[in-house]
N, C-alpha and C positions, 0 to 999 in steps of 0.2 A: 504494500500500500504506500502510495506517495501522497504526502500532504502538500497541497497547492495553496499558497497564500496569494490572493489575487484580488483584482477589482475590474470593473467593466471598462477597461481601456484597451487600445490596440496592443500594447505590450503585454498586458495580462492575457489577452485572448490568443496571442501566439502560443502560449504554453498549454492552454486548455484545448486548443485545436490539435496541437502535437500529441497530447495524451490521448485524445480521442482517435487520432489517426493510428497510433501505436496499439490501441486497445489495452493500455496499462490501467490498472485500477488506481483511483485517486480519490482523495477527500478534499473538498473545497473549504477553505477558511477565508471568508470575505474580509478584506482589509479596507474599510471605508476611508479613502484618502480625503474625502470632503470633511470628515470629522477628525482628521489628524491621527488616525489609528496607526499610521505607518511610523510614528515616532514613539510608539510604546516600547519599553525596554525589551519585552519578550519578542517583538518583531525585529528590533535592531540586532538582537543576538543572532538572527537568521540572515538578515539583509542589512549590513552595517551602513549602506548608502541610503537607507530609509526609502527605498523604491520597491514597488511591486513590479513583476511577480518574483516570488522565491519559492523554492521547494525544499522539503526534507524527505529524503529517501531512507527509509528504515533499513533497507538492504543495499547499502553502499558497495563500492567496488571491492572492499575487503571484508564484506559482511557486517560492517558497522554502519550506523546512521551517518549520513552526510547531508549538509545543507548546501544549496547552490543558489546564488543570486545572479542577476543580469540575464535578461531573456535570451540573448544569443548563446551564452554559455549553457543555459538550461537546455536549449534545443539540441546542442551538440551532445551534452551529457545524456539526454534521453535517447537520442538516436544511437549513441554508442552502447548504452545499456541494452537496448533492444536489438542491437546489430542490424539496424534498419538501413535499407538502401536510400532512405530520405537524406542521409549523409553518407555517401559511399566511401567508407573507410578503406576498403580493399582496392580502390581504383584511384591512384594518386592524381591523375589528370582530372577526373570528374570531381574528386574531392576539392581540389584547389579552385575549380570553377564555381562550385557550390559555395565555398568559403568566401570567395571574393564578392559574390552577389549577396551573401548574408551580411558581410561587412558594409556593402553599399547601403543596405537597409539600416544597419545599426549606426553608421556614421553620417548618412545623408537623409534618407527618407524619414526615419523616426524623428531626429532632431529638427529638421526643417519643417516637416509637416506639423510637428508639435508647436513650433513657434508660429506658424501660420494660424493654427487653431487659436493660440493665445491672443495674437494681435487682431485677428478678424472678429473675435467674439469677446474681446476685453470690454466689460461693461462700464468701467469707471473712467476711462480716458481714451480718447481717439488719438492714435499715433500713426498718421499717414505714412511716415517713413518706414516704420515697422511693418505695416500692412503690405506696402509695395515690395519691400525687400524680401520678405518671406513668402509672399504669394508668387512673386517672380521666380524665386528659387524652387518653389514647389512645382510650378509649371515646367521649369527646366528639367526637373527630375522625372516628371511624367514623360517628357520627351525622350529622355534617356531610356526609360523602360519601354516606351513605344517602339523605339528603334530596335532595341534588343529583341523584343517579342515579335517583330516583323519577320525575323528569321528563325526563331525558336518557339517551341510550344510553351516552354516555361523559362524562368529566368536563368536557370543553370543549364539549360539545354532541353533535350527531348523529355526528360523525366521530371516529374513533380518532386520537389525537394524542400528542405527546411528554408531555403531562400524564399520560396513562394509562401510558405507558412508564416514567415516573419513579416513579409511585405503586405500580404493580403488584408489583414485587419486595418492597416493604415489606409490603403487604397479604398477600402469600404466606406471611409469617411469623406469621399471625394466631394460630396455636397458641402461639407463644412469647409473644405479647401477652396470652395467657389470655383471648382473645376468641372467643366463639361466633358464627360468621358467620350462623347462623340468626336471630340477633337483628337482623341487618342484611340483609334479603333482597335489597335492591337492590345492595348491595355484593357479595353472594354471586353474584348473577346476572352482574354485570359481571366479577367475578374468574373465574368459570367460562368465560365467553365468551372472555376474553383468553387463558386457559390453553390454549385449543384452537388458537391461532395457531401454525403451524409455526415461524415465526421466533422467537417467544417461547420455545417449547420448546427450540430450539437455543441461544438466548442465555442461558437460565437454567442451562445446563450449563457455562458458561465461568467460570473455567478448569476444565478437566476434572480 
């Protein structure tokens, strides 16, 4: 049994989707970030950067419990635990391609889309410079994905991978980014295909 500490955010849903895809049993512990529950000492003991998601695996690599924070690290850990082709450990070329698109999400899509969310929906102060800067960068990243997906079925190539799992929940908020997916037909096709996966549908509802 894996304990998942999460909230209804794109980063949180990466891990619930992954757990559903792998069919691993897990228990959900909601961490209400709106109420500051991420700062509680018991959560900080698991995730010292006070961010969700985090997991505790009672059956760690050496048979002892292990906690893991940072969503990208969790995805790699879970894929390795399950020996899943979602992160092809036995194929060095496929692995590095998957890793680079995962890092594209971790270093680009997540932070920039998150800043677009903040400035476009910031209720207390209108910051035109912030709105334009992060919306423009968000649109640019959609363009990068659209070009990549014009020649490949998925971000890391033909096969669905943790790179897609990491990126999908962020793209699912395209309306909040003020992005029209019709401008990016390859991203739209990719998003619609992944949306049909039963495990994705289940994972996107966590926490209920």
